[in-house]
C-alpha positions in Angstrom: 114.8 118.7 134.1 117.0 119.4 131.1 118.3 117.2 128.3 121.7 115.9 129.2 123.3 113.2 127.1 122.6 111.0 124.2 123.8 107.5 123.2 123.9 106.9 119.4 122.1 103.8 118.4 121.5 103.3 114.6 120.0 104.7 111.5 116.3 104.0 110.8 113.6 105.4 108.6 110.8 107.5 110.2 108.2 104.9 109.3 110.1 102.4 111.6 109.9 104.5 114.7 107.1 104.5 117.3 105.6 107.4 119.1 107.9 108.7 121.7 111.2 107.7 120.0 113.8 110.4 119.8 116.1 111.0 116.9 118.4 113.4 115.1 117.4 114.8 111.7 119.2 117.6 109.9 121.3 118.4 113.1 118.1 118.8 115.2 116.7 116.7 118.0 113.1 115.4 117.5 110.6 113.2 119.2 108.0 111.3 117.1 104.3 111.5 117.7 101.7 108.9 116.7 100.3 111.2 114.0 100.8 110.7 110.3 99.1 112.0 107.2 98.0 110.6 103.8 101.1 112.1 102.2 103.2 109.5 104.0 104.7 112.0 106.5 104.9 111.7 110.3 104.4 114.6 112.7 107.5 115.2 114.9 108.3 117.8 117.5 111.7 119.6 117.6 113.0 119.3 121.1 114.9 122.5 121.0 112.3 124.9 119.6 109.0 123.0 120.3 107.9 123.4 116.7 106.1 120.6 114.9 107.3 119.3 111.5 106.0 116.7 109.1 108.9 114.5 108.1 108.5 112.0 105.2 108.4 108.3 106.0 111.5 107.5 103.8 113.7 110.0 105.7 116.7 108.3 107.3 117.3 109.4 110.9 119.6 108.5 113.7 117.6 107.0 116.6 119.0 108.1 120.0 118.3 107.8 123.7 118.0 111.1 125.6 118.5 111.3 129.3 117.6 113.9 132.0 118.8 114.3 135.6 116.1 113.7 138.2 115.6 115.6 141.5 118.2 113.2 143.2 120.9 113.8 140.6 120.4 110.4 138.9 120.4 109.9 135.1 116.9 108.9 133.8 116.0 108.0 130.2 113.2 109.9 128.7 111.8 106.9 126.8 113.3 103.8 128.5 113.9 100.7 126.5 112.4 97.4 127.8 114.9 95.2 129.6 114.8 92.4 127.1 114.8 94.6 123.9 118.6 94.3 123.4 118.3 90.5 122.9 114.9 90.4 121.2 116.2 90.3 117.6 119.4 88.3 118.2 119.8 84.7 116.8 120.7 82.5 119.7 121.9 79.1 118.6 
């Protein structure tokens, strides 16, 4: 399965992401891990090269969704968003 498409979402700081989130930083695609160090950096993996990189918590990144094509030719998100996540933070009056 290969990486196919992305949908832009919004800018966030590295510290706001959870393990498994995908993002763009310095024109490279990364996925976050759950590892962080005492120097306020988070371990991330470059999806193109496979190399690890410690990225500072205060780095602004563009969170994205990345999709693959499954064996049946269907689009499948790598890290699917829960069904109710889009309305979770909305004020409904």
